[in-house]
C-alpha positions in Angstrom: -12.9 18.8 -21.3 -15.1 21.0 -21.4 -16.5 20.8 -17.6 -14.8 23.8 -16.7 -15.5 26.0 -19.5 -11.7 24.9 -21.0 -10.4 22.6 -24.0 -7.7 20.0 -24.0 -6.7 17.2 -21.2 -9.2 16.2 -18.4 -7.4 18.1 -15.3 -7.4 16.4 -11.9 -5.8 17.8 -8.8 -4.5 15.1 -6.4 -4.5 16.1 -2.8 -3.0 14.6 -0.1 -2.5 15.7 3.9 1.2 14.3 4.8 3.0 11.9 2.8 4.7 9.1 4.4 6.4 6.1 4.0 3.3 2.8 2.8 0.9 2.3 0.3 -0.8 5.7 -0.5 2.6 7.5 -1.6 3.4 5.0 -4.0 -0.2 4.9 -4.8 0.3 8.3 -5.8 3.7 7.9 -7.7 1.8 5.4 -10.0 -1.3 6.6 -11.3 0.8 10.3 -11.7 1.5 8.4 -15.0 -2.0 8.1 -16.4 -1.5 10.5 -19.3 0.7 7.6 -21.0 -2.8 6.5 -21.5 -5.5 8.6 -22.3 -6.1 12.8 -22.1 -5.2 13.4 -18.4 -3.3 16.0 -16.7 -3.0 15.4 -12.8 -1.2 17.3 -10.8 -0.7 16.9 -7.0 -1.0 19.3 -4.4 0.8 18.1 -0.8 0.4 19.4 3.1 3.4 18.8 4.9 5.5 19.5 8.3 8.9 19.4 9.1 7.5 18.0 11.9 6.0 15.0 10.3 7.7 12.1 8.9 7.5 12.5 5.0 8.6 9.8 2.1 11.0 12.8 0.9 12.6 10.8 -2.4 8.9 9.9 -3.3 7.9 13.0 -3.0 10.8 14.9 -4.8 10.2 11.9 -7.6 6.6 13.0 -8.0 7.5 17.0 -8.4 4.4 17.7 -6.5 3.8 20.8 -5.0 4.1 21.0 -1.2 2.0 23.2 0.9 4.3 23.5 4.2 2.7 24.5 8.0 4.6 24.9 10.8 1.9 22.1 12.7 -1.2 21.1 12.8 -2.6 24.0 14.7 -1.2 26.2 11.5 -4.4 26.5 9.1 -3.3 28.4 6.8 -3.1 25.4 4.4 -6.9 26.3 4.0 -6.6 29.4 2.0 -3.8 28.4 0.2 -4.2 24.8 -0.9 -7.8 27.0 -2.3 -5.8 29.3 -3.8 -4.0 26.3 -5.9 -7.5 25.1 -6.8 -8.5 28.1 -8.0 -5.8 29.0 -9.9 -5.4 25.2 -11.9 -8.8 25.6 -12.2 -9.4 21.7 -12.2 -11.8 19.6 -13.7 -11.9 16.8 -10.5 -10.5 16.7 -7.1 -8.8 13.7 -6.3 -8.8 12.4 -2.4 -6.6 10.0 -0.5 -6.7 9.2 3.3 -9.4 11.1 6.3 -7.0 14.1 6.3 -7.2 14.6 2.5 -10.9 14.3 2.4 -11.6 16.9 5.3 -9.5 19.6 3.0 -11.6 19.0 0.0 -14.7 19.6 2.0 -13.7 22.6 4.0 -12.0 24.7 0.9 -15.6 24.3 -0.9 -16.3 27.9 0.6 -13.7 29.4 -0.8 -13.6 27.9 -4.3 -14.8 30.2 -7.2 -16.7 27.3 -8.4 -18.3 24.0 -7.8 -15.9 20.7 -8.6 -16.9 17.4 -8.1 -14.7 14.9 -6.0 -13.6 11.9 -6.6 -11.1 9.5 -4.3 -9.0 6.3 -3.2 -10.0 4.6 -0.4 -7.3 2.0 0.8 -8.6 0.6 3.9 -9.3 1.9 7.0 -7.4 4.3 9.3 -5.0 2.2 10.8 -3.8 4.1 14.5 -0.3 4.0 14.9 0.0 5.8 18.8 -2.5 5.6 21.4 -3.9 9.0 20.8 -4.8 8.2 17.3 -6.1 4.6 18.3 -8.8 6.5 20.1 -9.7 8.9 17.1 -8.7 6.4 14.5 -13.0 5.1 14.9 -14.0 8.7 14.3 -11.6 9.2 10.8 -13.3 6.5 9.7 -16.6 7.3 9.9 -15.9 10.4 8.5 -14.0 9.2 5.3 -17.7 7.3 5.1 -19.8 9.8 5.1 -17.2 11.9 2.5 -17.8 8.5 0.5 -21.6 8.0 0.8 -22.4 12.0 0.2 -19.8 14.0 -1.3 -17.4 11.8 -4.2 -19.4 10.7 -7.1 -16.9 8.0 -7.9 -14.3 6.0 -5.3 -11.6 3.8 -6.6 -11.4 0.5 -4.0 -7.6 -1.7 -4.2 -9.4 -4.4 -3.7 -12.4 -6.5 -3.7 -12.3 -6.6 0.2 -12.4 -2.6 0.5 -15.5 -2.5 -2.0 -17.2 -4.9 -0.1 -16.7 -3.3 3.5 -17.9 0.4 2.1 -21.2 -1.1 0.8 -22.0 -2.7 4.2 -21.5 0.6 5.7 -24.1 2.3 2.7 -21.9 3.3 0.2 -24.0 2.8 -3.2 -22.1 -0.3 -5.1 -22.8 1.6 -8.0 -20.2 4.5 -7.4 -17.3 2.2 -6.7 -14.6 0.8 -8.8 -12.2 -1.5 -7.8 -8.4 -1.3 -9.7 -6.0 -3.5 -7.3 -2.8 -2.3 -7.2 0.1 -2.5 -9.6 4.1 -2.3 -9.6 6.6 -2.1 -12.5 8.0 -5.4 -14.5 11.6 -5.7 -13.1 14.5 -8.2 -14.4 16.4 -9.3 -11.1 20.0 -8.2 -10.3 21.7 -11.9 -11.0 24.2 -11.0 -8.7 22.1 -9.8 -5.8 20.9 -13.5 -4.0 24.7 -14.5 -3.4 25.8 -10.8 -3.1 23.0 -10.2 0.3 23.2 -13.7 1.3 26.8 -13.1 1.7 26.3 -9.7 3.5 24.0 -11.7 6.4 26.1 -14.4 6.7 23.6 -17.2 4.8 25.7 -20.4 4.1 24.9 -22.1 1.2 22.6 -25.3 2.9 20.9 -22.6 5.1 17.2 -21.9 4.3 16.2 -18.1 4.3 12.4 -17.2 5.3 10.9 -13.6 6.2 9.8 -10.3 4.3 9.7 -6.6 4.2 7.5 -4.2 6.5 7.6 -1.1 9.2 7.7 -2.7 12.0 4.3 -2.5 14.0 1.7 -4.8 15.1 -0.1 -4.7 12.5 2.4 -6.5 10.4 2.1 -9.4 12.8 5.2 -10.3 12.9 6.1 -11.3 16.2 3.9 -13.9 15.3 6.3 -15.0 12.8 9.1 -15.1 14.9 6.9 -17.0 17.9 6.2 -19.7 14.6 10.2 -19.3 13.8 10.8 -20.5 16.8 8.8 -23.1 16.8 10.0 -24.4 13.7 13.8 -23.5 13.4 13.8 -26.5 16.7 13.2 -29.3 14.2 14.9 -27.3 11.0 18.3 -26.5 11.7 19.1 -25.0 8.4 16.7 -22.4 8.9 17.3 -18.4 9.5 14.6 -15.9 9.5 15.4 -12.5 8.5 13.4 -9.0 9.5 13.9 -5.8 6.8 12.5 -3.0 8.2 12.6 -0.4 11.3 9.6 0.9 13.1 7.3 1.4 16.7 8.5 -2.6 17.4 12.4 -2.8 16.9 13.5 -3.0 20.7 10.8 -5.4 21.3 11.1 -8.0 18.9 14.6 -8.1 19.5 13.7 -8.6 23.0 11.3 -11.0 21.7 14.1 -12.5 19.8 16.5 -12.9 22.4 13.9 -14.5 24.7 13.2 -17.2 22.2 16.8 -18.4 22.5 16.9 -17.8 18.6 19.3 -14.4 18.7 21.4 -16.2 16.5 19.6 -17.2 13.8 17.5 -14.2 12.9 18.8 -11.3 11.3 17.6 -7.5 12.1 18.5 -5.7 8.6 17.1 -2.3 9.9 16.2 0.1 6.8 17.4 -0.9 3.4 16.3 0.3 -0.1 17.5 -2.1 -1.9 14.0 -4.2 -1.2 14.2 -5.8 -4.5 17.7 -7.2 -3.9 16.7 -8.3 0.0 13.7 -10.7 -1.4 15.5 -12.3 -4.0 17.7 -13.4 -1.2 14.8 -15.0 0.2 13.5 -19.0 0.0 10.3 -17.5 1.2 8.7 -14.7 1.9 6.1 -14.4 4.5 3.5 -12.2 5.2 2.1 -12.4 9.0 0.0 -9.1 8.7 -3.1 -8.5 11.0 -4.7 -6.9 8.5 -4.1 -5.9 4.5 -6.0 -4.3 1.7 -4.1 -4.9 -1.1 -0.5 -5.3 -0.3 2.3 -3.9 -2.3 4.6 -6.2 -0.2 3.0 -9.4 -1.8 2.9 -8.3 -5.1 6.9 -7.1 -4.8 7.2 -10.9 -3.9 5.2 -12.3 -6.1 7.1 -10.5 -8.8 10.2 -12.2 -8.2 9.2 -15.6 -8.5 9.2 -16.6 -4.1 7.4 -18.9 -2.6 4.9 -16.7 -0.5 3.4 -17.7 2.5 0.5 -15.3 4.0 -2.1 -14.9 6.1 -6.3 -14.7 5.2 -6.9 -10.9 5.4 -8.1 -8.2 3.7 -7.4 -8.6 -0.1 -4.5 -10.8 -0.1 -6.2 -13.8 -1.5 -7.3 -11.4 -4.4 -3.7 -11.5 -5.3 -2.6 -15.5 -4.4 -4.6 -18.5 -3.9 -4.3 -21.1 -1.6 -2.3 -24.3 -2.7 -1.8 -22.2 -6.3 0.3 -19.0 -5.8 0.4 -19.6 -1.8 0.0 -20.8 1.4 -2.8 -18.8 2.9 -3.0 -19.4 7.1 -5.3 -17.4 9.4 -4.2 -14.4 11.1 -2.6 -14.5 14.6 -2.6 -18.4 14.3 1.5 -19.2 15.0 0.7 -23.0 14.9 -0.4 -22.5 11.0 2.1 -20.3 10.0 4.7 -23.0 11.9 3.0 -26.1 9.9 3.1 -23.6 6.6 7.2 -22.7 7.4 7.9 -26.2 7.9 5.9 -27.5 4.8 7.9 -25.4 2.4 10.9 -25.6 4.1 10.9 -29.2 3.4 9.6 -29.0 0.0 12.2 -27.6 -2.4 9.6 -28.3 -5.5 6.7 -27.4 -3.7 8.5 -23.6 -3.0 9.5 -23.6 -7.0 6.1 -24.1 -8.2 4.1 -21.7 -5.9 7.2 -19.4 -6.7 6.2 -19.9 -10.5 3.3 -19.5 -9.9 2.6 -16.6 -8.0 5.2 -14.6 -10.8 3.3 -15.4 -13.4 0.1 -14.3 -11.8 1.8 -10.8 -11.5 2.7 -10.9 -15.0 -0.8 -11.0 -15.7 -2.6 -8.9 -13.3 -0.7 -6.7 -11.1 1.6 -4.7 -13.4 1.9 -1.2 -13.0 0.4 -0.4 -16.9 -2.8 -2.3 -16.1 -3.2 -1.1 -12.9 -2.4 2.6 -14.3 -4.2 2.2 -17.4 -7.3 0.9 -15.6 -7.3 4.2 -13.2 -7.0 6.6 -16.5 -10.3 5.0 -17.8 -12.1 5.4 -14.7 -10.5 9.3 -14.7 -12.1 9.5 -18.2 -15.2 7.9 -16.5 -15.3 10.4 -13.8 -14.8 13.1 -15.7 -17.7 12.4 -18.4 -19.9 11.6 -15.0 -18.9 15.2 -13.9 -20.0 16.6 -16.6 -23.5 14.7 -17.1 -24.0 16.2 -13.5 -22.9 19.5 -14.5 -25.3 19.8 -17.1 -28.1 18.5 -14.9 -28.2 21.1 -12.7 
């Protein structure tokens, strides 16, 4: 790539502020393989602190360059990141999330050369504390400002997120939609019986549930309410909640208050999510907001019967009555009806599960996602070069 005066592959520096558990970390790991599909060299730079919750195993697998700071007040990252940019001489800076965009803008004054900026967009900022809830609107406005005025191209993870940005003033031509993808895997044939024995699930019992962080946006309290309604009519039904988070204790109190404590299993954090999903009969995603859910793709991959809420990009992954049952968010009655319908209809569970699995294979594998991302990056490199020649 000749954009910065060098020959060879297109150089992309991918910048993260923090690296918590969740979709963006998975995304960064996946796109690191774009070099398999095109002449691209991608390097990841991550600003982290020992006081932050960090997905260290994923970060270590990514082999990222870490810029460690003491706290958010430690601004030493400013010149340390700038030095890395000047040493690496990337053709493109790729940023993820509000803080990543801020880093790219803040270091402009310290760069020796102008470097075009691109970014991924996964959806609006989600606040995890009361203080951040107050800051959320400002973070979203600044992200939209960056996307409109600084990024030469944006990759969105769903049509839903693209349409949101267009409504907020971003030029539609700047946005490319590339849905998330995950690896194809053959499920462990021993997992279902092994995990169900661990959770004391009898052969005649049906198991519903999901795997996610336990916080309000995942709508798990609505799932608990819906389960409590249905299980009175379906004594063979049990619910498993896989994950941990801020709602651990409140969800346990809710379960006890509903009188269903003996029929609900809290597993806490699990690293064997694929095996846990295989153990289910019905996968539920009761989220109040999603953009393009990795959890939904994981359930599709193992051929589970799925119930998902009609939010964000969920219906881009699965279609109602074809691959899943789609229900309104925050609608306990509709969720309960869907659970009861699938619980009573084994043939429908099987048909929806097989259809969802086939849709995953056709559209949402990691190979498809990464190859499309490689093509987008090459296009961004050409755009950056043409823009520099026009100056």
